[in-house]
N, C-alpha and C positions, 0 to 999 in steps of 0.2 A: 233895620240897621243898614246904613250905607257903608260899603267896603271901599276904602280908598285904594286907588290903583297903586301898584308897586312903583317906587321911585327908581328911575333908571339913570344911566350916565348921560342920556340925552337931556333929562331934566336939569341935571347939574350944568351941562354945557350951555343950555339956554339961559340959565341964570347968570352965567359968567360971560356969555357971548363968545364962547370958544367952541372948537370942534369936539365931538364925542371922542375922537381918537386922542386928543390932548388930555381930556379927563381920564381916559383909560390909562394913558402913560403915567399921568401924575399919581393915580391911585396905586400903580405898580412901581412907584419910585424910580421911574426911568431917568437916567442921568441926563438925557437930552432936554428935560423939562426943568425950568428954573425953580429955585426954592420958593420964590414968591408965588408962582402959579400953583405949586404943590400945596402951599399953606392955604391959598384961596379955595382950591378944590376940596381939601379936607374939611375946611370950615363949613362950606355949603353942604357937603355930604353929611356932616353931623347935624346941621340944622334941618335938613330934609329927612333925616333918619334913613339914609341910604344903606341898603343891605346888599352886598355883592352877590351875584349869581355864581356860586362856586361850580355848578355843573357847566354853565356856559364858559366859564374861565378854563375849566378842565378840557373842554372840547377845543378851545383855542390853542392852549399851550401844552396840553397833555399832562398837566399836573393839577390836582385838587388840593394837595397838602392835607388830605384826610385819609386816615386808615380805618378800616373796619375791624372791630374785635368781636369775635363770637365766643361766648362762654355758655356752659349749660345753665348756670344761674349766677346772678351777680350778688345775691345775698349770702353766699358762702364766703367765709373769711379768706379762704385760700384764693379763690378766683378774684375777689375784690383786691387782694394784695398784689396779685400778679398784674392786674390792670393798673394799679398804682405805679408799679415798677416800670411798666411800658410807658405810661404817661410822663413819668419823670424824664425819660430819655426823649420822647417825642416832643415835649414842650420846649426842650432846649434848642431844638432845630425848627421851631415854629410849625410843628405838625399838630393837628387836632385828631381826636379819635371819636368814632361812633361805637358805642357799646351796645351789643345786641345779645339777647338771651334766647337760647334754643329750647330751654326747659327739658332737655334730653328727648325732644320730639323731632323725629326725622323730617317730617313734612315742614315743620317750622324752620328747621335748619336750612332746608332747600330754599324756602321762600326768602330767608334772610340773606343767603348768598346772592340770590337774584336781585334783591333790593339794593344790596351794596354795590353790585355791578352796575345797576341802573343809576346809582348815585355817583358813579365815576370815581370811586375811591382809588387811591394809588396802590392799595394792596390790602390783603386780608390776613389777620392773625387769628387762629382759631384753636379751640379745644373741642374735640369731637364729642358729640352726645353719646350716651350709653347705648341708644337704640339704633345708631347709624352703622349699617353694614354695607351700604352702597355709597360710593364716593363720587358718582358722576357729576354732582353739583360742584364739587371742588375741582374736578378735572375740567369742567367747563370754564371756571375762572382761569385755570392755568393755560388752557387753549386760547383764551383771549389775551394772554400775555400779562395777566394780573398776578403779581408776586403773592405767594402763599407761604406762610410759616405756621407750623403747628407746635403747640406746647401741651405738656402734661398728658392728655389723652390723644394719642397719635395713632398712625397706622403706617405700616410698611408698604401698603398698596399704592401710596402716593410718593413719588420721588421729589420730596420737598424737604427743606430744613426742619429739624425737630429739636425741641429743647425739653428734656424730661429729667425727672429725678430717677435715681437708681432704685426703683421700687423693690426689686429683688433684694438688694443689699439692705434696704431699710427694714423689710420684713424679716430677713435672716437675723439681723442684729436684735430685733425685738424678741423673737422666739429664742434665740441663743441666751439672751438676758434672763428670760423666764426660766429656762433650763438651769442656768447658773444659780438661780434663786431656789432651786430644789423642785421645780414643777416638772411633772412627768406625764401628765394627762392634760394636754393643752388643746382647747377648742379654737376654731377659727371661723370668723364671720366673713364671708366673701360675697361676691355678686355673681348672678347667673349670666350677666351680660358678657359679650365677647369684647371686653375693653382691656387693652394691654396692661393698664396699671393694676387691675385686679388679678389678671392672670399672673403677672410677675410677683405680686405679693403672695399669692397662693403658692407659687413655685418656691419662693424664699422660705415660707412656712414648712413646706414638705422637705426641702433639702436640709433645713436645720434639724428637723426631727430625725431624718435619716443619718446625718453626720454624727449625731449624739446617741444613736442606737435606740431611739424611742419609736415603737411601732405605730403605724398610722391606723387611725380608727375612723371609719367613714361617718359614723354617727356624730362625730365631733366637728365636722365641717358643714356649716349651715349657710345656705345661699339666700340672699334677700336684697332689697334695695339699699340697705345699710343706713337707713334713717333712724331717728330716735325710736319710733314705734317698732321698727324692724328689730332693733337691738333688744327691746323688751320681749318681743315675741320669741326671738332666738334663744334668749336666756331662759325663758319659761319652758321652752322645748328641752333645753339641756337639763333643767331641774327634774324632768320626768324620767331621766335615764336611771337605770339601776345603780350605775357608778357615776358619780358626778365628776366633772373636770376640776382640776385644781388651778386652772388658769384659762383665760380667754384672750386671744389676740384678734382684735377686730381690724378689718381693712379700712375702717373709718372711725373717727373719734365719736361721731354721733351713735354708731352702733355700740361702742364701748360704754357710752353714757347711759343708753337704754338698759344695758346689762347691769350697770352699777345700781340703777334705780331698783330693779327687780331683786337683786341680791340684798340690798339694804331692807327692802320691804319684807323679805323672808328671813331677816336676822342673820344673814351670813356676814362674816367678817372679811374685810378687804384690807390687806392681801392675805391674811392668815389662812382663810378658808379657800378663797378664790382670788388669784391675782388678775389684774386687768391691764391691758395695754392697747392703745389705739394707734391711729395713723393720721397725721396731718398737722398736729400741734395747733388746733383751733384755739382761739383766745380763752374760751371757757375752761379748757383742760387744766389750767393752773389754779382755777377757783373751785373745782369740785372737791368733795370730801370723801375720800382722800384725793389730793391732786393726782391727775392721770398721767402715767407714763405714756409717751407717744413718740412718733417719728416726725421730726421737723422737715417739711418739704421745701424750705428756703424759698418761699413764694415771691418775695420782693426781688430777690436775686434772680430768680427765674424770669420775672417780668423784664428786668433790665437787660439781661442777656438776650432774651427773645427780641426785644426792640433793637438791640445793637446788631444782631444777626440780620433782622429784617431790613434795617436801613443800609447795612453793608450790601445786602443783596440787591436793593433797588438803585444803588449809587451808580452802577454801570450796567449796560445791557449785557456784557459778558458774564456778569455774576448772577444774572437772573436764572440761569439754567443750572447753577451750582447748588448742590444740596449737601448739608452736613448735619450730623447728629451730635448734639451736646448733651452729655449725661452728667448731672450734678450729683455729688455724694451727699446723702442725707445724714442727719445727725439724730441719734437716739437721745431723747430727753427723759432721763430717769427720775421718776417722782415716787411718792409714797405708795401708790396703788400696786406696786410690784415688789417693794422692798421687804422681803420676808426674812432676810438674814444679812449680816454685815457683808459688804462687798469687798473683793480683793483690792489691793493697793494698785489701782490703775487710774489713768486720767478720767475714765468714765466713772470709776468708783468715787474719786475725789469730787467730781461734779455732783454725783448723787448725794454725797454727804453734805455738800454745800447747800443743795436744794433742801435737804432734810432739815438742816439747822435754820435755814432761812424761813421755813414754814412753821417753826416752833413758836408757841406763844411766849411773849416776853414775861419774865418773872414779875 
């Protein structure tokens, strides 16, 4: 198989009998080049299937108009929605994104940052992996003058802008709701990793118990990776206790879904025997039986604000060293998995009743 050499601006220049610099200016819409020349250059470039060398262009003018986005995994609804929000803002100002996955692997995350730096991206937006405890790779980007903005999973070890949800408040609201529904023995699924989001959700759980005078029970807090199978394993562990919990608050919707499967397989009623609440408002949560109460992380909004902060930061050199922390207020989405008794007449209660009626089968 013969590989054709890559078309360059010199090939276009030869076809039109003009200089390479004229072609370059025409492709960059330089006002010094006539419209007729621009049209001729674009026509030949299309015929030859010319692909611009973004790295070379970035070396010349210092801008690639490409940003790198690092997420733990792109197949999670939360992260894909955040990326969508970022792209909506980026595309409006003619920026493209490169989406990379770390798979919560530290070495992969380090390699990804190096690859993005070598690609001459104009900046990096990242959500830190669960297993990352050393941040030298991100510091390397900052030392090179590459703007860095973190979202969701962040760290105070880096003086960069951060956009997060109030994980503490979201967890507190969820546990408070379970208590108001009459639950007094509430289990919590959390992560053993030193990730801020899970630490804050655990803190919200603990404070809600304390504020309502409910004693803490160590056997009710179970650590795992919070995936579906982890939720199943954690619920099976709880079923072996002498005294069962009457509610479970999981720091992820997947963990709550695994618990729901095990409870139904063992003929427990949800929420009458065990109420369930998750965190993230993944799309499947409204289709479970019963629909799952969860905390909405406002993912698209987070993505848009992250992009706005990022582009504001790179707009001027002075702002590159500025850092700010934006904390979004989460929303508790109340569904049938926790509704053990009528709710008080509050906006949240009226929302819950609306959800309840919406989920009823038509007569």
